[in-house]
N, C-alpha and C positions, 0 to 999 in steps of 0.2 A: 253771728261772726265764731266761725270754732275756729279755735286755737289748741294746738295738742302739741304739750313733748313727750316727746321720744327718744329712745336712744336706737341705734345703730346695731347694738348689741344684745338688747332685748329681745326675746324668743316671746315675752305676750306683746309687744310693738307690734310685732313681726307676723304675728296672729291676728292681731286688729286691723292693720292692714289689709291683708289677705280675706278678711272678710268684711271691709267696710270698702274698700274700695269701689266697689262699682258702685253702692250708694253715694257716696261722698263726692263723687265725678257726678253721678246724675243731681243731685243738687247744686252742688257749683255750675255746671254747663246750663243748668235753666235759672241760674241766678239766684236763687233764693238764700243760697248760703255761700259766704268768704271762707275759705280754708288756709289755715297758716301752720305750718309745723314751725317748728323749734329744735333744736339738739339737745337732750340734757346729755352730756359726754359722763360717760361710766368708766373709762380705762382710757390708754392709749391707741388701742385696735378701733373704739368708737369714732376718738378724733381722727384717726387717721380716715377714715372712711367718711367722718363728718368734711374733711376738707377735699376729698375726692368730689364729692356728691356738691361740692361747689367749683369743682374748676369748668363747667360747662356752661352755659348760660343758667339766665333765673330760671328757664322754662323747664329746663333740665332735672333741676333740681329735684322734685318730688318725682317723675318715673326713676331717675339714678337710686335712690332713695328706696323705692319702691323694690328695684332690681337686689338691692342686696339685701332686704329681708325676705326676699321670694328665695333666694339663696344664701341665709345666713348658716344653715346647715351644711352646706359644703365649705362655706367661709371659714368658722371655726373648726368644723373637721381639719382642715388644712393646717389648721394654726396650731392645736391639738398633735396631729402627725410629728409637728417638731416643734416643740416648748424651746428647747433651747435657742431657737435663731431669732425667736420673738422676746425673749428673755438678752437675748445681746444686742437685738435691735434697738429693744429701751433704752438700752446704758450708750446708744451710739451718742456724739455732740448735737445738740439741736436739728442744726443745719442739715444733717446727714438722720437725723432718729427716722421721720414719718416715711420718709421714701425706703427705707430698710425695714420698717416695718411692715407697708405697702408689696416691698420684694417678700420677707416671711412668708406671710399670708398669703402669694400669689395676686392681688389688689394690681398690679399693673395691667395684664394682663387679663383680668377681667373687668376694671376697667376701658380697656383699648377695647373690648369687645361690644362695648357699649359708647363704643364714642368717645372717650376722652383719649389720645394716645399718650403711648411712652412716655416719650418730652412733654407733653404739657402736663401728663400727672406728675413729673419730676419739677418740672417748674412749680406747679402748685406744692407740691413736698415740700420744696427746699425755702421755705417760707414761716419760720417758725414766729415771726409777730402774728401770724394769719391763726396760727394753732392757740396761742396766746391768748388772740382775740375772742375765737372761737367758747376757748374754756371761762375766759369772765365773763363772755355773753351768758354761758352755763349757769356757770356761778351766782350772779348775781341776779338774773331770772328767776330763776328758782328759789333764793332766799326770798325775795321780792315778792314771791306769789305762790310759797310755802309749797311748790316742788318736791316732793319725795320719794317718788317715784315715776316709772315710767309703764305704761302712760297713761297721763294727768289731762287731761278735758279744762276748757271753758268755755265757756257757751255766753256772747256778749257781755269779758269780763265776771261772769260767775263761775268757780270753781264747780265744775260735775261729779256728783258721788260715781257715777258708770263710769267702766272702762272697757262695755264692749260695744258692738254693736248696736243691740239691743237696746241697751238703752240712752245710747248718745243718740240713736234715731228720735228715740221717743221725745229729748230732751229737746231736739230739731223742731218735732213738731210741735210739742207743745209750744216752743217759742212763735210756730207761724211758719215756717216750712213745710209747704206740702209739695 
């Protein structure tokens, strides 16, 4: 069992996702490895995107996360182009905050193009209790498992030293994955 703690705003996580996607998919598809992705939340934009990746089906979580990482530079660029809008959004009341962050970052259109309608996204983002749960799980799991950065990997419950696909694949193969 391969477990990854990752942040959707982490460029190293985006690089790993791009590099490892085909390899991880091959191991998962042939049944030799199970793979779980858990969010480690770093900032309000990260939390907003984490909420949006959960708006679809359970099966869409990984593909949506990969879409975020594939487009991370553009997403961050949109935010950096208008930092005042993001700062204002972060200050909004909790029930409006995440929708306003999504609007400021262009995420409503981004996710709409990937099967999460604007209405569906707004409904998900209007749930501050969902945001609190994601943050609480992120903080608790990170503390319990000594996750201090992203990406961080565990194989069969053991924390791995590496965070590149070459290192992770070597660990998988040493554990018997072929």
